[in-house]
Biopython code that builds the backbone (N, CA, C, O; Angstrom):
import numpy as np
from Bio.PDB.StructureBuilder import StructureBuilder

atoms = [
    (1, "MET", "N", (-14.212, 12.152, -19.668)),
    (1, "MET", "CA", (-13.604, 12.485, -20.975)),
    (1, "MET", "C", (-12.444, 11.501, -20.982)),
    (1, "MET", "O", (-11.627, 11.409, -20.065)),
    (2, "SER", "N", (-12.441, 10.700, -22.208)),
    (2, "SER", "CA", (-11.191, 9.791, -22.370)),
    (2, "SER", "C", (-10.134, 10.578, -23.106)),
    (2, "SER", "O", (-10.349, 11.555, -23.824)),
    (3, "LYS", "N", (-9.006, 10.049, -22.849)),
    (3, "LYS", "CA", (-7.809, 10.695, -23.478)),
    (3, "LYS", "C", (-7.191, 9.695, -24.446)),
    (3, "LYS", "O", (-7.352, 8.487, -24.270)),
    (4, "THR", "N", (-6.509, 10.166, -25.433)),
    (4, "THR", "CA", (-5.774, 9.436, -26.444)),
    (4, "THR", "C", (-4.212, 9.811, -26.344)),
    (4, "THR", "O", (-3.766, 10.955, -26.435)),
    (5, "ILE", "N", (-3.464, 8.640, -26.140)),
    (5, "ILE", "CA", (-2.049, 8.845, -26.028)),
    (5, "ILE", "C", (-1.322, 8.832, -27.296)),
    (5, "ILE", "O", (-1.385, 7.830, -28.008)),
    (6, "VAL", "N", (-0.644, 9.846, -27.642)),
    (6, "VAL", "CA", (0.075, 10.066, -28.812)),
    (6, "VAL", "C", (1.521, 10.214, -28.615)),
    (6, "VAL", "O", (1.917, 10.768, -27.589)),
    (7, "THR", "N", (2.426, 9.738, -29.568)),
    (7, "THR", "CA", (3.796, 9.936, -29.599)),
    (7, "THR", "C", (4.254, 10.960, -30.814)),
    (7, "THR", "O", (3.960, 10.729, -31.987)),
    (8, "PHE", "N", (4.960, 12.047, -30.421)),
    (8, "PHE", "CA", (5.165, 12.976, -31.421)),
    (8, "PHE", "C", (6.064, 12.553, -32.499)),
    (8, "PHE", "O", (7.047, 11.866, -32.219)),
    (9, "ALA", "N", (5.798, 12.928, -33.797)),
    (9, "ALA", "CA", (6.705, 12.605, -34.895)),
    (9, "ALA", "C", (7.640, 13.872, -35.089)),
    (9, "ALA", "O", (8.803, 13.745, -35.473)),
    (10, "LYS", "N", (7.154, 14.912, -34.845)),
    (10, "LYS", "CA", (7.975, 16.101, -34.956)),
    (10, "LYS", "C", (7.513, 17.147, -33.853)),
    (10, "LYS", "O", (6.436, 17.078, -33.262)),
    (11, "ASN", "N", (8.455, 18.103, -33.664)),
    (11, "ASN", "CA", (8.262, 19.097, -32.522)),
    (11, "ASN", "C", (6.920, 19.883, -32.632)),
    (11, "ASN", "O", (6.567, 20.320, -33.727)),
    (12, "TRP", "N", (6.201, 20.061, -31.560)),
    (12, "TRP", "CA", (5.016, 20.818, -31.534)),
    (12, "TRP", "C", (4.812, 21.494, -30.087)),
    (12, "TRP", "O", (4.722, 20.838, -29.049)),
    (13, "ARG", "N", (4.755, 22.824, -30.159)),
    (13, "ARG", "CA", (4.677, 23.607, -28.984)),
    (13, "ARG", "C", (5.862, 23.198, -28.101)),
    (13, "ARG", "O", (7.030, 23.275, -28.484)),
    (14, "GLY", "N", (5.484, 22.760, -26.896)),
    (14, "GLY", "CA", (6.677, 22.413, -25.914)),
    (14, "GLY", "C", (7.048, 20.878, -26.086)),
    (14, "GLY", "O", (7.896, 20.381, -25.346)),
    (15, "TYR", "N", (6.499, 20.237, -26.926)),
    (15, "TYR", "CA", (6.837, 18.787, -27.130)),
    (15, "TYR", "C", (7.865, 18.510, -28.075)),
    (15, "TYR", "O", (7.856, 19.168, -29.115)),
    (16, "ALA", "N", (8.797, 17.607, -27.888)),
    (16, "ALA", "CA", (9.834, 17.326, -28.796)),
    (16, "ALA", "C", (9.456, 16.033, -29.479)),
    (16, "ALA", "O", (8.735, 15.249, -28.862)),
    (17, "ALA", "N", (9.872, 15.740, -30.683)),
    (17, "ALA", "CA", (9.753, 14.466, -31.365)),
    (17, "ALA", "C", (10.218, 13.331, -30.510)),
    (17, "ALA", "O", (11.303, 13.346, -29.929)),
    (18, "GLY", "N", (9.291, 12.267, -30.450)),
    (18, "GLY", "CA", (9.710, 11.168, -29.584)),
    (18, "GLY", "C", (9.027, 11.145, -28.255)),
    (18, "GLY", "O", (8.915, 10.104, -27.607)),
    (19, "GLU", "N", (8.558, 12.339, -27.841)),
    (19, "GLU", "CA", (7.891, 12.418, -26.537)),
    (19, "GLU", "C", (6.421, 11.901, -26.607)),
    (19, "GLU", "O", (5.803, 12.020, -27.665)),
    (20, "THR", "N", (5.852, 11.342, -25.530)),
    (20, "THR", "CA", (4.551, 10.742, -25.516)),
    (20, "THR", "C", (3.779, 11.625, -24.545)),
    (20, "THR", "O", (4.288, 12.098, -23.528)),
    (21, "ALA", "N", (2.423, 11.831, -24.954)),
    (21, "ALA", "CA", (1.469, 12.666, -24.098)),
    (21, "ALA", "C", (0.144, 12.180, -24.330)),
    (21, "ALA", "O", (-0.102, 11.482, -25.313)),
    (22, "GLY", "N", (-0.859, 12.550, -23.362)),
    (22, "GLY", "CA", (-2.107, 12.304, -23.520)),
    (22, "GLY", "C", (-2.969, 13.587, -23.792)),
    (22, "GLY", "O", (-2.869, 14.600, -23.099)),
    (23, "PHE", "N", (-3.764, 13.470, -24.784)),
    (23, "PHE", "CA", (-4.756, 14.611, -25.168)),
    (23, "PHE", "C", (-6.177, 14.064, -25.252)),
    (23, "PHE", "O", (-6.452, 12.865, -25.307)),
    (24, "SER", "N", (-7.106, 15.137, -25.257)),
    (24, "SER", "CA", (-8.515, 14.811, -25.618)),
    (24, "SER", "C", (-8.507, 14.051, -27.004)),
    (24, "SER", "O", (-7.535, 14.032, -27.759)),
    (25, "ASP", "N", (-9.580, 13.498, -27.214)),
    (25, "ASP", "CA", (-9.770, 12.840, -28.538)),
    (25, "ASP", "C", (-9.729, 13.886, -29.648)),
    (25, "ASP", "O", (-9.074, 13.589, -30.647)),
    (26, "ALA", "N", (-10.312, 15.014, -29.610)),
    (26, "ALA", "CA", (-10.349, 15.903, -30.581)),
    (26, "ALA", "C", (-8.846, 16.497, -30.952)),
    (26, "ALA", "O", (-8.438, 16.534, -32.113)),
    (27, "THR", "N", (-8.124, 16.929, -29.880)),
    (27, "THR", "CA", (-6.728, 17.392, -29.962)),
    (27, "THR", "C", (-5.818, 16.370, -30.618)),
    (27, "THR", "O", (-5.031, 16.672, -31.515)),
    (28, "ALA", "N", (-5.961, 15.158, -30.133)),
    (28, "ALA", "CA", (-5.197, 13.945, -30.620)),
    (28, "ALA", "C", (-5.448, 13.776, -32.092)),
    (28, "ALA", "O", (-4.492, 13.731, -32.865)),
    (29, "THR", "N", (-6.599, 13.685, -32.486)),
    (29, "THR", "CA", (-7.086, 13.589, -33.902)),
    (29, "THR", "C", (-6.370, 14.736, -34.822)),
    (29, "THR", "O", (-5.698, 14.493, -35.824)),
    (30, "ALA", "N", (-6.604, 15.845, -34.366)),
    (30, "ALA", "CA", (-5.892, 16.983, -35.104)),
    (30, "ALA", "C", (-4.416, 16.849, -35.223)),
    (30, "ALA", "O", (-3.846, 17.078, -36.290)),
    (31, "LEU", "N", (-3.778, 16.479, -34.133)),
    (31, "LEU", "CA", (-2.347, 16.252, -34.276)),
    (31, "LEU", "C", (-1.954, 15.207, -35.234)),
    (31, "LEU", "O", (-0.957, 15.383, -35.935)),
    (32, "ILE", "N", (-2.735, 14.013, -35.330)),
    (32, "ILE", "CA", (-2.549, 12.841, -36.053)),
    (32, "ILE", "C", (-2.719, 13.295, -37.535)),
    (32, "ILE", "O", (-1.874, 13.018, -38.386)),
    (33, "ASP", "N", (-3.846, 14.003, -37.804)),
    (33, "ASP", "CA", (-4.182, 14.504, -39.052)),
    (33, "ASP", "C", (-3.189, 15.374, -39.683)),
    (33, "ASP", "O", (-2.991, 15.310, -40.897)),
    (34, "ALA", "N", (-2.506, 16.247, -38.864)),
    (34, "ALA", "CA", (-1.492, 17.116, -39.256)),
    (34, "ALA", "C", (-0.072, 16.534, -39.419)),
    (34, "ALA", "O", (0.892, 17.200, -39.795)),
    (35, "ALA", "N", (-0.040, 15.161, -39.083)),
    (35, "ALA", "CA", (1.187, 14.437, -39.043)),
    (35, "ALA", "C", (2.274, 14.854, -38.007)),
    (35, "ALA", "O", (3.466, 14.620, -38.201)),
    (36, "TYR", "N", (1.788, 15.501, -36.867)),
    (36, "TYR", "CA", (2.655, 15.833, -35.849)),
    (36, "TYR", "C", (2.872, 14.699, -34.875)),
    (36, "TYR", "O", (3.885, 14.591, -34.185)),
    (37, "ALA", "N", (1.822, 13.838, -34.864)),
    (37, "ALA", "CA", (1.944, 12.702, -33.948)),
    (37, "ALA", "C", (1.328, 11.447, -34.453)),
    (37, "ALA", "O", (0.559, 11.477, -35.413)),
    (38, "GLU", "N", (1.663, 10.269, -33.797)),
    (38, "GLU", "CA", (1.007, 9.016, -34.148)),
    (38, "GLU", "C", (0.322, 8.476, -32.899)),
    (38, "GLU", "O", (0.870, 8.649, -31.810)),
    (39, "GLU", "N", (-0.912, 7.793, -32.991)),
    (39, "GLU", "CA", (-1.533, 7.413, -31.930)),
    (39, "GLU", "C", (-0.795, 6.117, -31.194)),
    (39, "GLU", "O", (-0.420, 5.131, -31.828)),
    (40, "THR", "N", (-0.661, 6.254, -29.919)),
    (40, "THR", "CA", (0.062, 5.117, -29.167)),
    (40, "THR", "C", (-1.106, 4.326, -28.466)),
    (40, "THR", "O", (-0.974, 3.111, -28.317)),
    (41, "GLY", "N", (-2.110, 4.890, -28.081)),
    (41, "GLY", "CA", (-3.133, 4.211, -27.277)),
    (41, "GLY", "C", (-4.113, 5.054, -26.645)),
    (41, "GLY", "O", (-3.915, 6.269, -26.648)),
    (42, "LYS", "N", (-5.179, 4.561, -26.085)),
    (42, "LYS", "CA", (-6.222, 5.224, -25.520)),
    (42, "LYS", "C", (-6.315, 4.915, -23.975)),
    (42, "LYS", "O", (-6.050, 3.776, -23.592)),
    (43, "LYS", "N", (-6.657, 5.825, -23.139)),
    (43, "LYS", "CA", (-6.866, 5.546, -21.712)),
    (43, "LYS", "C", (-8.197, 6.158, -21.243)),
    (43, "LYS", "O", (-8.686, 7.129, -21.820)),
    (44, "GLY", "N", (-8.765, 5.567, -20.188)),
    (44, "GLY", "CA", (-9.888, 6.200, -19.741)),
    (44, "GLY", "C", (-9.396, 6.907, -18.419)),
    (44, "GLY", "O", (-8.444, 7.686, -18.468)),
    (45, "LYS", "N", (-10.053, 6.627, -17.231)),
    (45, "LYS", "CA", (-9.768, 7.185, -15.974)),
    (45, "LYS", "C", (-8.540, 6.428, -15.494)),
    (45, "LYS", "O", (-8.317, 5.259, -15.808)),
    (46, "ARG", "N", (-7.754, 7.170, -14.709)),
    (46, "ARG", "CA", (-6.582, 6.699, -13.952)),
    (46, "ARG", "C", (-6.932, 5.403, -13.188)),
    (46, "ARG", "O", (-7.998, 5.334, -12.576)),
    (47, "PRO", "N", (-6.080, 4.403, -13.211)),
    (47, "PRO", "CA", (-6.348, 3.244, -12.249)),
    (47, "PRO", "C", (-6.087, 3.666, -10.899)),
    (47, "PRO", "O", (-5.307, 4.599, -10.713)),
    (48, "PRO", "N", (-6.684, 3.050, -9.878)),
    (48, "PRO", "CA", (-6.454, 3.466, -8.431)),
    (48, "PRO", "C", (-5.036, 3.201, -8.136)),
    (48, "PRO", "O", (-4.397, 2.338, -8.739)),
    (49, "ARG", "N", (-4.532, 3.963, -7.186)),
    (49, "ARG", "CA", (-3.078, 3.823, -6.765)),
    (49, "ARG", "C", (-3.022, 2.520, -5.890)),
    (49, "ARG", "O", (-3.989, 2.213, -5.193)),
    (50, "PRO", "N", (-1.914, 1.779, -5.932)),
    (50, "PRO", "CA", (-1.833, 0.590, -5.104)),
    (50, "PRO", "C", (-1.695, 1.107, -3.563)),
    (50, "PRO", "O", (-1.180, 2.188, -3.274)),
    (51, "ALA", "N", (-2.211, 0.210, -2.643)),
    (51, "ALA", "CA", (-2.153, 0.589, -1.253)),
    (51, "ALA", "C", (-0.631, 0.466, -0.915)),
    (51, "ALA", "O", (0.134, -0.410, -1.316)),
    (52, "THR", "N", (-0.361, 1.476, -0.131)),
    (52, "THR", "CA", (1.046, 1.464, 0.519)),
    (52, "THR", "C", (1.125, 0.716, 1.678)),
    (52, "THR", "O", (0.115, 0.573, 2.367)),
    (53, "LYS", "N", (2.219, 0.201, 2.005)),
    (53, "LYS", "CA", (2.359, -0.706, 3.258)),
    (53, "LYS", "C", (2.916, 0.238, 4.322)),
    (53, "LYS", "O", (3.757, 1.091, 4.038)),
    (54, "PRO", "N", (2.445, 0.074, 5.511)),
    (54, "PRO", "CA", (2.829, 0.948, 6.586)),
    (54, "PRO", "C", (4.229, 0.952, 6.844)),
    (54, "PRO", "O", (4.897, -0.064, 6.652)),
    (55, "LEU", "N", (4.786, 2.135, 7.312)),
    (55, "LEU", "CA", (6.171, 2.137, 7.707)),
    (55, "LEU", "C", (6.461, 1.180, 8.897)),
    (55, "LEU", "O", (5.675, 1.005, 9.828)),
    (56, "GLU", "N", (7.698, 0.567, 8.767)),
    (56, "GLU", "CA", (8.132, -0.239, 9.970)),
    (56, "GLU", "C", (8.554, 0.635, 11.100)),
    (56, "GLU", "O", (9.143, 1.695, 10.888)),
    (57, "SER", "N", (8.277, 0.230, 12.244)),
    (57, "SER", "CA", (8.643, 1.086, 13.360)),
    (57, "SER", "C", (10.178, 0.868, 13.526)),
    (57, "SER", "O", (10.705, -0.183, 13.161)),
    (58, "LYS", "N", (10.809, 1.788, 14.031)),
    (58, "LYS", "CA", (12.209, 1.816, 14.242)),
    (58, "LYS", "C", (12.416, 2.068, 15.812)),
    (58, "LYS", "O", (11.614, 2.743, 16.457)),
    (59, "PRO", "N", (13.480, 1.514, 16.340)),
    (59, "PRO", "CA", (13.760, 1.736, 17.812)),
    (59, "PRO", "C", (13.908, 3.151, 18.061)),
    (59, "PRO", "O", (14.339, 3.864, 17.155)),
    (60, "ASP", "N", (13.567, 3.700, 19.313)),
    (60, "ASP", "CA", (13.793, 5.100, 19.674)),
    (60, "ASP", "C", (15.195, 5.339, 19.813)),
    (60, "ASP", "O", (15.945, 4.502, 20.315)),
    (61, "LEU", "N", (15.584, 6.471, 19.380)),
    (61, "LEU", "CA", (17.004, 6.901, 19.591)),
    (61, "LEU", "C", (16.980, 7.750, 20.907)),
    (61, "LEU", "O", (15.968, 8.326, 21.307)),
    (62, "PRO", "N", (18.108, 7.772, 21.497)),
    (62, "PRO", "CA", (18.223, 8.622, 22.713)),
    (62, "PRO", "C", (18.461, 10.005, 22.319)),
    (62, "PRO", "O", (19.178, 10.317, 21.368)),
    (63, "LEU", "N", (17.754, 10.947, 23.179)),
    (63, "LEU", "CA", (17.771, 12.357, 22.889)),
    (63, "LEU", "C", (19.200, 12.928, 23.382)),
    (63, "LEU", "O", (19.787, 12.508, 24.379)),
    (64, "VAL", "N", (19.630, 13.867, 22.599)),
    (64, "VAL", "CA", (20.897, 14.445, 23.037)),
    (64, "VAL", "C", (20.585, 15.970, 23.268)),
    (64, "VAL", "O", (19.924, 16.604, 22.445)),
    (65, "LYS", "N", (21.057, 16.502, 24.352)),
    (65, "LYS", "CA", (20.894, 17.815, 24.741)),
    (65, "LYS", "C", (22.048, 18.720, 24.056)),
    (65, "LYS", "O", (23.232, 18.399, 24.165)),
    (66, "VAL", "N", (21.664, 19.786, 23.396)),
    (66, "VAL", "CA", (22.527, 20.606, 22.732)),
    (66, "VAL", "C", (22.634, 21.933, 23.443)),
    (66, "VAL", "O", (21.641, 22.615, 23.693)),
    (67, "ASP", "N", (23.945, 22.303, 23.782)),
    (67, "ASP", "CA", (24.172, 23.643, 24.491)),
    (67, "ASP", "C", (24.135, 24.739, 23.409)),
    (67, "ASP", "O", (24.921, 24.725, 22.461)),
    (68, "THR", "N", (23.200, 25.687, 23.580)),
    (68, "THR", "CA", (23.241, 26.804, 22.697)),
    (68, "THR", "C", (23.496, 28.135, 23.335)),
    (68, "THR", "O", (23.363, 29.195, 22.723)),
    (69, "ALA", "N", (23.865, 28.043, 24.575)),
    (69, "ALA", "CA", (24.166, 29.329, 25.400)),
    (69, "ALA", "C", (25.219, 30.171, 24.849)),
    (69, "ALA", "O", (25.177, 31.388, 25.029)),
    (70, "ASP", "N", (26.207, 29.594, 24.160)),
    (70, "ASP", "CA", (27.215, 30.426, 23.514)),
    (70, "ASP", "C", (26.885, 31.259, 22.328)),
    (70, "ASP", "O", (27.544, 32.231, 21.959)),
    (71, "ASP", "N", (25.756, 30.777, 21.732)),
    (71, "ASP", "CA", (25.207, 31.393, 20.430)),
    (71, "ASP", "C", (24.605, 32.668, 20.909)),
    (71, "ASP", "O", (24.712, 33.646, 20.169)),
    (72, "ASP", "N", (23.929, 32.800, 22.153)),
    (72, "ASP", "CA", (23.151, 33.856, 22.548)),
    (72, "ASP", "C", (24.059, 35.135, 23.019)),
    (72, "ASP", "O", (23.675, 36.303, 22.962)),
    (73, "GLU", "N", (25.158, 34.758, 23.428)),
    (73, "GLU", "CA", (26.091, 35.855, 23.985)),
    (73, "GLU", "C", (26.591, 36.658, 22.898)),
    (73, "GLU", "O", (26.848, 36.208, 21.781)),
    (74, "LYS", "N", (26.731, 37.946, 23.280)),
    (74, "LYS", "CA", (27.447, 38.985, 22.290)),
    (74, "LYS", "C", (28.777, 39.215, 22.623)),
    (74, "LYS", "O", (29.070, 39.305, 23.816)),
    (75, "PRO", "N", (29.734, 39.338, 21.660)),
    (75, "PRO", "CA", (31.098, 39.427, 21.935)),
    (75, "PRO", "C", (31.507, 40.866, 22.561)),
    (75, "PRO", "O", (32.678, 41.099, 22.858)),
]
sb = StructureBuilder()
sb.init_structure("model")
sb.init_model(0)
sb.init_chain("A")
sb.init_seg("    ")
for serial, (resi, resn, name, xyz) in enumerate(atoms, 1):
    if name == "N":
        sb.init_residue(resn, " ", resi, " ")
    sb.init_atom(name, np.array(xyz, "f"), 0.0, 1.0, " ", f" {name:<3s}", serial, name[0])
structure = sb.get_structure()
């Protein structure tokens, strides 16, 4: 299913004038015909995400021992 991207000319449901959103062709056509929105463009499927580069390795940090014996004692 392709989507049509519209920009709202006036408030409609949870959308404010000036916001852009994508809807099915039928919904977008109804919004445009009712003068709630103007067509901005069409899109099909989402393009694939770009590959992420691997994290750079960082030097190991020394471990620090924390004494928690005082926390276990009752006053």
